[in-house]
Structures are given as structure tokens and as C-alpha cells.
N, C-alpha and C positions, 0 to 999 in steps of 0.2 A: 504495499499500501504505499502510496506517497504521503511526503511527511511536510502537506506547507505548514508555514510557521518556523519551520528549520530555514534558519539565514547560517548560509556554510561562508558569508564574510563576519558571522564573529568570530572573535580572537576565540583561539581552543582556550584559554585560562578563565573563559568568560563560565559564568554556571550555567549559562542561558545553550550550553551545546554538551551534546551527549556523542561519544564513536560510533560514529557508522550507527545512528538509530534503529530500531526497527518497531514496526506496529505491534503492540502488544494485547491492546482490546480498544474499540470505540464504543462510547457511550453517545447516551440522548442527552444527559446533563452531569453537570461535577459533581454532585455529591455521588452518584455511583461511580464516577473516577476515581472521586478520591479513597470510596469504602472500599477499592478495589488495592491502591497505595496503602491505605492505610490496616488490609489485611497482610499484605506483603510485610511491613515494618511491624507488625506481630508476630511474624513467621519469622523476624532475625534476615529477613533478605537485606542485601545490601541498596537500599529504596534509593541511596546517592549516585545510582547508577538509572533512576527515571527521569521520566518527566511528563509532565500533563500539560498538552495543547490542545486550547480551542481552536477549532474550526468550521468553516463555511459560518464567518460573522455576518449577521443581518442588524441593520441601525433602526432602533424603536425610536418613533415620536410619539410621547405621549403629551398631547396637547391639553392645556392646564387652564385656557380661560381667554376669555378675550379683551385684547388687549384697543383702549380709548385714550385721550388725552392725558384727561386725571389722574388714569390708574398707571401709564406712564412716568407724568409727573410729580405721583408719591415716592413710583420706585426711586426714581434717580435724586429725589431728596431725600431720602431713604440712605440710598448706599454712599451718596456723599457726605451725611452726616457722621455715619459710622468713619469714612473713610479720616475724615478731618477730626474727628475726637482722636484718631490714632494719632495723627499727624502732632495733635496738638498735645497730647500725652505727649510724646518723643522732646516736641520744643520747650516745655513744662521739666522737662530731667535735667536742662542745660539751660534756665533761666532763673536767674534767682527771686524774682520780681511778679508778681501780680501773675500767678498760677491760675486763677478763678479766670482772668481776661485771655490768657494765651488760648485757653480748652477754649473758653468761649467764643471767641474770633476764628480759630481754624475751623469750630462746629461750623459756625455761620459762612466761613466764605466755603468750607467742605459742600455744603448742602447748599449753595447758588449753584458751584460748577457744577453738580450732579443735575441739577433741575434744568440748567440751560445743554450739557450735554445730552442728557437724556430725549428731553425734545428734539435739538437739533437730529440726532442720530434716528427719533419715532418719524418727523417731518421726511426724511431722507430719502424713507420708506416708501413713500408716496402712495399708501393702503394697502402696498403687495403684501405687507406680512401683519394682518389686524387679531394676533393670536401672540399668545406666551406657551411655552410649551418645555418639556423636563427630553432631554435626546440620550441616548444610551445605546451601544454597541455590547452585542452578545454574542455569542458563542454557538450552533446548535448543536453540533457535536464535541467531543469531547476526548480525544486521543490521547493513550498512553502509552510513551514511547519507553524502549529498554536499549540498552548497548548490546549491541549483536554476542557479544560473548553471555551475556549473563541472562538472554533471552530462555533457553529452555530451559533453565533453573524458575526463571519466575513464570513463566506458561503452568509448571508441574506444581508448582508453590498454589497459584491463584487457580488451580483447578480444583480446590480444596474449597471454593469457597462457592455456594450455592450460587447459580445465576451470573457470576464473574465475570464470565469468557461471554458476550452475545455471539453471534452468528457474524462472523467474517464475511460471510458473502451478501448480508443481509444493508 
């Protein structure tokens, strides 16, 4: 089986490489792949010769709401406010006078900057994206790889876990 996700250009000392990896098993979810590796670890198999690789990636976008000018403005103010407070706290560490004055002024400047920047950004989209969302990249398959010199032993040990080795031709 091919091993997408294995980058042969990675340095050989990288913890994300195996020497001559072979596919041990392919699972539909990460929990099953993790269960197999855990079973091998419990059987004192040298698990440092294994790797779990997420393959067949897909992008999921969950729409969380409709955007309006007021929602964009409030979001801009809040994000600018926390940034201003953070910068104010840093500045306050290096000033001897007016801790509260520094904090309030940087918070105000941050909120103003956040408001203006958010409104300009939203206006630039010209209504092409009037919604907010959360995006995540997930794998649809998880392949457990093993270094070729340990493949036979890994298959032998893993055979003791019921349902651990799915049909390799599926």
C-alpha cells in the first residue's frame, strides 16, 4: 500500500520518519489506530518503530452564524480590546508612573484599531462572505505504519487483538 503523508525529503534524524515503512493496518478512525498501537505497547513491542498517519484529508467548514455590520464591529472591538490590554500590561511593566492610565489608553487604542480594521476587512468582501464559520482539516483514514524489519512481529502480536487487523483489501 502506498504511504501518503510520508515525506522522503525529511531528514533521517527526524522523529517523523521510518526506515522502509510498511502498512500494518488502515482504520476508519483514530481511536482504532491508537488502540492497536496501545495493544502493541502493552505487549512490549518496540512502538518507536510505528507511526500513525492520517490520510484522505478533507476540509470541514461549520457555519456558525450570519455576519452583520454590528456583529463585525463588536468582534473587532473585542479582539482589539484584548490586544490593547495585553500591550498595556507589557508597557506597564516598564513604566514607573500611571499604570492605570497606560492600561486604559492602550485598551482604548486597541479597541479603536480593532473596530476600524474589522470594518475595513468586512467592507472589502462586498457581501461575498456574510457568514462566520469554523474550519477543520480531518483525516478519513488512519494508517499504522511499521518499519519493515519489525513488520512480521507487529502483525503477529496484533493478531491477538480481536478486530485489530481490518481487511487490507477493503
